[in-house]
C-alpha positions in Angstrom: 99.9 80.7 56.9 100.9 77.7 59.1 98.3 76.1 61.3 100.6 76.2 64.4 100.3 79.9 64.9 98.9 80.5 68.4 95.8 82.5 68.9 96.7 85.6 70.9 93.3 86.0 72.4 93.3 82.4 73.6 96.9 82.9 74.9 96.0 86.0 77.0 92.8 84.4 78.1 94.8 81.5 79.5 97.2 83.8 81.2 94.3 85.8 82.8 92.8 82.5 84.1 96.1 81.5 85.5 96.7 84.9 87.2 93.1 84.8 88.6 93.7 81.3 90.0 97.0 82.4 91.5 95.4 85.4 93.1 92.7 83.2 94.7 95.4 80.8 96.0 97.4 83.7 97.4 94.3 85.0 99.3 93.8 81.5 100.7 97.4 81.4 101.9 97.1 84.8 103.4 94.0 83.6 105.4 96.0 80.6 106.6 98.9 82.8 107.7 96.5 85.1 109.6 95.2 82.0 111.5 98.8 80.9 112.2 99.8 84.4 113.5 96.7 84.5 115.7 97.5 81.0 117.2 101.1 81.9 117.8 100.4 85.2 119.5 98.7 83.4 122.5 101.7 81.5 123.8 103.9 84.6 123.1 101.7 86.7 125.3 101.4 83.9 127.8 105.2 83.8 128.4 105.5 87.6 128.8 106.9 87.3 132.3 109.9 85.3 131.0 111.1 88.0 128.6 114.1 90.2 129.5 113.1 93.4 131.4 114.3 95.7 128.6 111.8 94.0 126.1 108.2 95.1 126.9 105.2 93.2 125.4 104.3 95.9 122.8 107.8 95.6 121.3 107.5 91.8 121.2 104.1 92.1 119.5 105.1 94.9 117.0 106.4 92.5 114.3 103.1 90.6 114.4 101.2 93.9 114.0 103.4 94.6 110.9 102.7 91.1 109.6 98.9 91.6 110.1 99.1 94.8 108.1 101.0 93.1 105.3 98.4 90.3 105.3 95.6 92.9 105.2 97.3 94.6 102.2 97.6 91.1 100.6 93.9 90.3 101.1 92.4 93.7 100.2 91.4 93.7 96.5 92.9 96.4 94.3 91.2 97.9 91.4 93.7 100.2 89.6 92.8 103.3 87.6 94.2 101.7 84.5 91.8 100.1 82.1 88.7 101.9 83.4 87.3 102.3 79.9 85.3 99.2 80.4 84.5 99.8 84.1 81.5 102.1 84.0 80.5 104.0 87.1 77.6 106.3 86.5 74.6 107.4 88.5 72.2 107.1 85.6 73.6 104.4 83.3 71.9 103.1 80.2 72.0 99.9 78.4 74.3 101.4 75.7 77.0 102.1 78.3 77.6 98.4 78.7 77.7 97.4 75.0 80.6 95.1 74.2 83.2 96.2 71.7 83.2 94.0 68.6 86.6 94.8 67.3 89.1 92.0 67.9 92.1 94.3 68.1 90.4 96.3 70.9 89.5 93.1 72.6 93.1 91.9 72.4 94.3 95.2 73.8 91.8 94.9 76.7 93.1 91.3 77.3 96.7 92.5 77.4 95.8 95.3 79.8 93.8 93.0 82.1 96.8 90.5 82.0 99.1 93.3 83.0 96.9 94.5 85.8 96.5 91.0 87.2 100.2 90.3 87.1 100.8 93.5 89.0 98.2 92.6 91.6 99.7 89.1 91.9 103.2 90.6 92.4 102.1 92.8 95.3 100.1 90.0 96.9 103.1 87.7 96.8 105.4 90.4 98.1 103.2 91.2 101.1 102.5 87.5 101.8 106.2 86.6 101.8 107.0 89.6 103.9 104.4 88.6 106.5 105.6 85.0 106.6 109.3 85.9 107.0 108.5 88.4 109.7 106.4 85.9 111.6 108.9 83.1 111.3 111.8 85.3 112.2 110.0 86.7 115.2 109.1 83.3 116.5 112.7 82.1 116.2 114.0 85.2 118.1 111.3 84.8 120.8 112.1 81.1 121.1 115.8 81.9 121.6 114.9 84.5 124.2 112.7 82.1 126.1 115.2 79.3 126.0 117.9 81.8 127.3 115.5 82.9 130.1 114.8 79.4 131.2 118.5 78.4 131.5 
């Protein structure tokens, strides 16, 4: 057996660490975008008299509400129902309920499942974060064009 064969437990452990780090980074980015949206809504509300008459303030602020909802979905942690064999929730738990499995094949399967769960969480966090960013940037561009048109 060659010495260059990778250890699957180490491989999936490294993937899990990378996914967990990416999820934390995504949460940090979502918090920054919430701050950006909150700062940008002040001037948008401040110039509400310059918008066209057919565009009321709730319609102008609706995309930002959608962006806030996307960011909320991005930051809220998700614990899927998959892989609940090692997540014990009991009223009267005992020490034996939390005994670790000693089989390496079972451990490898748990690592694969955890890696799959974290990749799915990261996918949805990235999707909602990008959706919120594109909504905010697009809305700001449209409002800027409307304000420039109203001034001239």
